[in-house]
N, C-alpha and C positions, 0 to 999 in steps of 0.2 A: 052671643053667649049667655048662656043660665049664669046663675047662681052654685050653681054644683060644681061644672063646669068652671070654674073661676077655684070654687074651697078645693077640690080634686087636683088641679093644678098647684094649686098654690102648697097645699099640703104636700104632693113628690117633691115639688121645688125644694123646700124645706128638707123632707127629709136625704136627698141627694145630696145635699150640699152639705147637712153634717157627718156625714157618711163621710164622703170628701176628706172632711177638714179633722178627720178622725184620723185616715189612713195617714193625711199628713204626720199628724203629731207621732201615729206612730213610725215616720222618718225620721222624724226631729228626734226625738227617742234613740233611735237605734245608731244614729249620723254626729250627730250631736253638733248638725248645722242644721240650723236655726233658716238661715236663707234658702231651704227647700219647698218653708211654710208655702213664699210668697209665690216658687213656682207650681207648686202643687194650687196652690187656690187659681190660677190665673187659667195656667188649661182646664179644670176644672169646670169654673164658672164656662168657662166659653162652650165646656163639652153639655153641660145643663141648662145654659144659653140654647143651643143647637137643638139638643134633644128640643127643651119646650116648644121653640120656633116652630115645631115639626110637627105638632099632635094636630089631628086632624078633627077641628070640629063641625067642620060644616061638610056638606055632600058636593061641595067645588072642586075642582080639578083639584089635584092634590098632587105637590105641594102647589100653592099659589105660588105667582108672580113676587107677592111681598114677602113668603115665608122664606123664598130661595132669597131674596135680597135680603133679608134677615139676617142667616145663616150667613153667608155670606160676606156681608159685617163681623158678623161677632167671632168668626173662625178668623180674619184676616188679625182684627185685635187680640186674640187669642195668642196666636200663633207666634205673632210678633215681638209682643209682652215676654208670653212666655218663654222664648227661648232668647232672648234679652237677658234676666232672671237667671235659665239654668244656666247657662254663660257665667254668668258673674259668681253664682251662688257654687259653682266648680273652683273657684280659682280662688274665697273665703276658707276660714277655717267655722266664723260662723258672721251672721249678722247681729253688730254692736246693737242694735236699737232692744231683737231681741234677751240677747247674749243682758243688756242691763238689769231686765226685766227679773230674766231667770237669777242673778246676782243677787239680787233685792230680794225676789222671792225666800229662799237658801234653800232648806231641808221642802220644804213644799211647791219646790218649784215644777215637780213630775205633776202631782193635779193638778197647780194652777194653767202650767200649759196650756195641760188638757182643756178647761174648760174656757181657757181664752180665745184660744180656734174655734169651740164650741160656737163661741160669741160672734167673734166673725163668719161663723157659716151662716148667722139671724143677720146682722147684716148686710148680706150678702143678696137677701133674699128678694127685695129691692131693687137689685139689680135683675138678675135670672128673671125677676114677673118683669122688669120691662122689657128683655127682648122678647117674653112671651106673648105681650100684649100690641107691642109693633106688627111681629108675625103675624096674631091672628083680628085684627085689623080688616073686619069684610069690605071696604071701602076697594070701587072698582078700580081699574085701569090704573094706571101710573097717573102720581100728579105734581104738583109740583114742592112740596112736603117734600116726597121720596126723592128726588132728584136734590134736594137743601140737606136731609141728610146725610144721604151718603155723603155727599161733599164735607161736611161737615169730621162725615171720620175718618177720610181718608185727611184730612188737613189736620188731627188731633193724631191718629199713627205716624204721620210722616213728621210731624212737631215734635213729638215724640221720642222720635226716633232719629232725627237730629240732636234734640238735647242728650242723646244718650250717647252718641257716638261725639259728639263738644265733649263731652268731659274725659269721656275714656279718651282720648286724644291729650287732654289737659294733664290728666294722672297719668298718662306713658311718657310723660317726657320729664325725667329725673331733676331736671331745675327748677320743675313745680313745689317740689317736695315741701310739704309746712306749708304750702297755700292754698287760696281759695279760689276753685275755678269762678274767672268772671271773664269768660269770651264767647264770642257768639250768642246765643239766647241767654244766656247763663249773666250777662249784663245790665238785659231787660227785667228779668226775675230770678229769684233766689232760686226756687224751685219750678222749671218751666218744663217739665218733665211731668209733674205735678198737673201745671194749669192745663197742658195738652191731654192728660188722662183724665179729668175733670169735661174738656171740650167737650170729648166723644162721647157721653153717656148721655150730651143733648139730643143725640141722630134719632133715641131709640124713642122722648117722646114725640119728636116731630112725625114718626111713622106710626105712631101708634094713636094718636089724637085725631078727629075728621069735625072740624070746626063744623060741617054742615049738621052735628049733631046723629051721627048714625053711628057711633062706635061711644056711646062714656065714656066706661070702662076705660078708653085709653087716656083717660086724662089723668091715675094713676102713674102710668110712667114716668108724672111729673119727681115720682118720689126720687129715682133714680139719680137722679143730677145732684140731687138736694144733700142725697143721703150722700153721695161719694165727695161730697164740698167738704161735710161736716169732717169726715174722715178725715182726709188730707191735710186740713186744715185745722185741725182742734182738737182730734185724735191721733189717732195711729199713724202719720203720713209726717209733718212738719215738724211738730212738739216734740218728738225723743230724736229725729234724724238733726234739729238745731241745739238742741242740749249737747247730743256728742259732739258736735262740732264746737260746742263755744268750750268744752274742753279740751280738746283735742287740738282747737287755732286758737281759740284766746282772743286777741288784740285784731287777729287778721279779719276772722269771723264777725266782730262788731263791729267793726270798720266796714268788712260788706254789707250786713246787713243795713248801715245808716243810709248808704245809699243806692240801697237796690231794693225793690219793693219785693214783697213776701213771695205772693202768688202771680197776681196778674201782671203780664208784661207792662212795664211803662221805661219812658228813657231814666238812665240812672240819675238821679240827683247830684246836682253840683256841689262842692266842697265849701 
């Protein structure tokens, strides 16, 4: 892959993501439900990733086996998570994380929301780029790395789906009103869905990196799990969600924090 091909792909990915998040902003403004932002982001990233993966950069048979595998993996992730978020968004009036920011912005909320979503598009570029690099690795034939990558992503999708189902079942019981879910995976991590979301992005560096040195570009895919961890743990995932939980659950959530790992699954601490 030449520098020109890389820069062109990077620019097209950036433009596509900016347009998608502009569309998400329009939907949020018209519906008043910021939950649709994450729905559009998930389906949008899946579409951009799949499109980038299928770019024919070589004269080899198109699509290659690695391109096809990458498209299947990003599509499975996008469809599962996107459908889950869409179903959740349809049942709420607004996402509490975005709602709090909108309240704080006041009269500037319309403009600030637009730029927030453009920033989201910017930090999403490394994710789509990792998918592109995973698909464009010219290594021939199936490798042990490819099998491990596929297994990791399938485990991540299954683990996140299980965590989402356990939380949904907990909330559906009227007797749990005002409580905090600590059943199943939620006993081991306060955010098991976020953990498995991060885990899945480790698959693309495995697909992209050629340890034999035949595809130096592949190491750039490592930025994806680093970026996802930073977003989930320090920016838009855990911090605003835990702030909301402390405001609505108080001491019940503080006790949950004291005994349960914030991100990586670990046995709960004893009192």
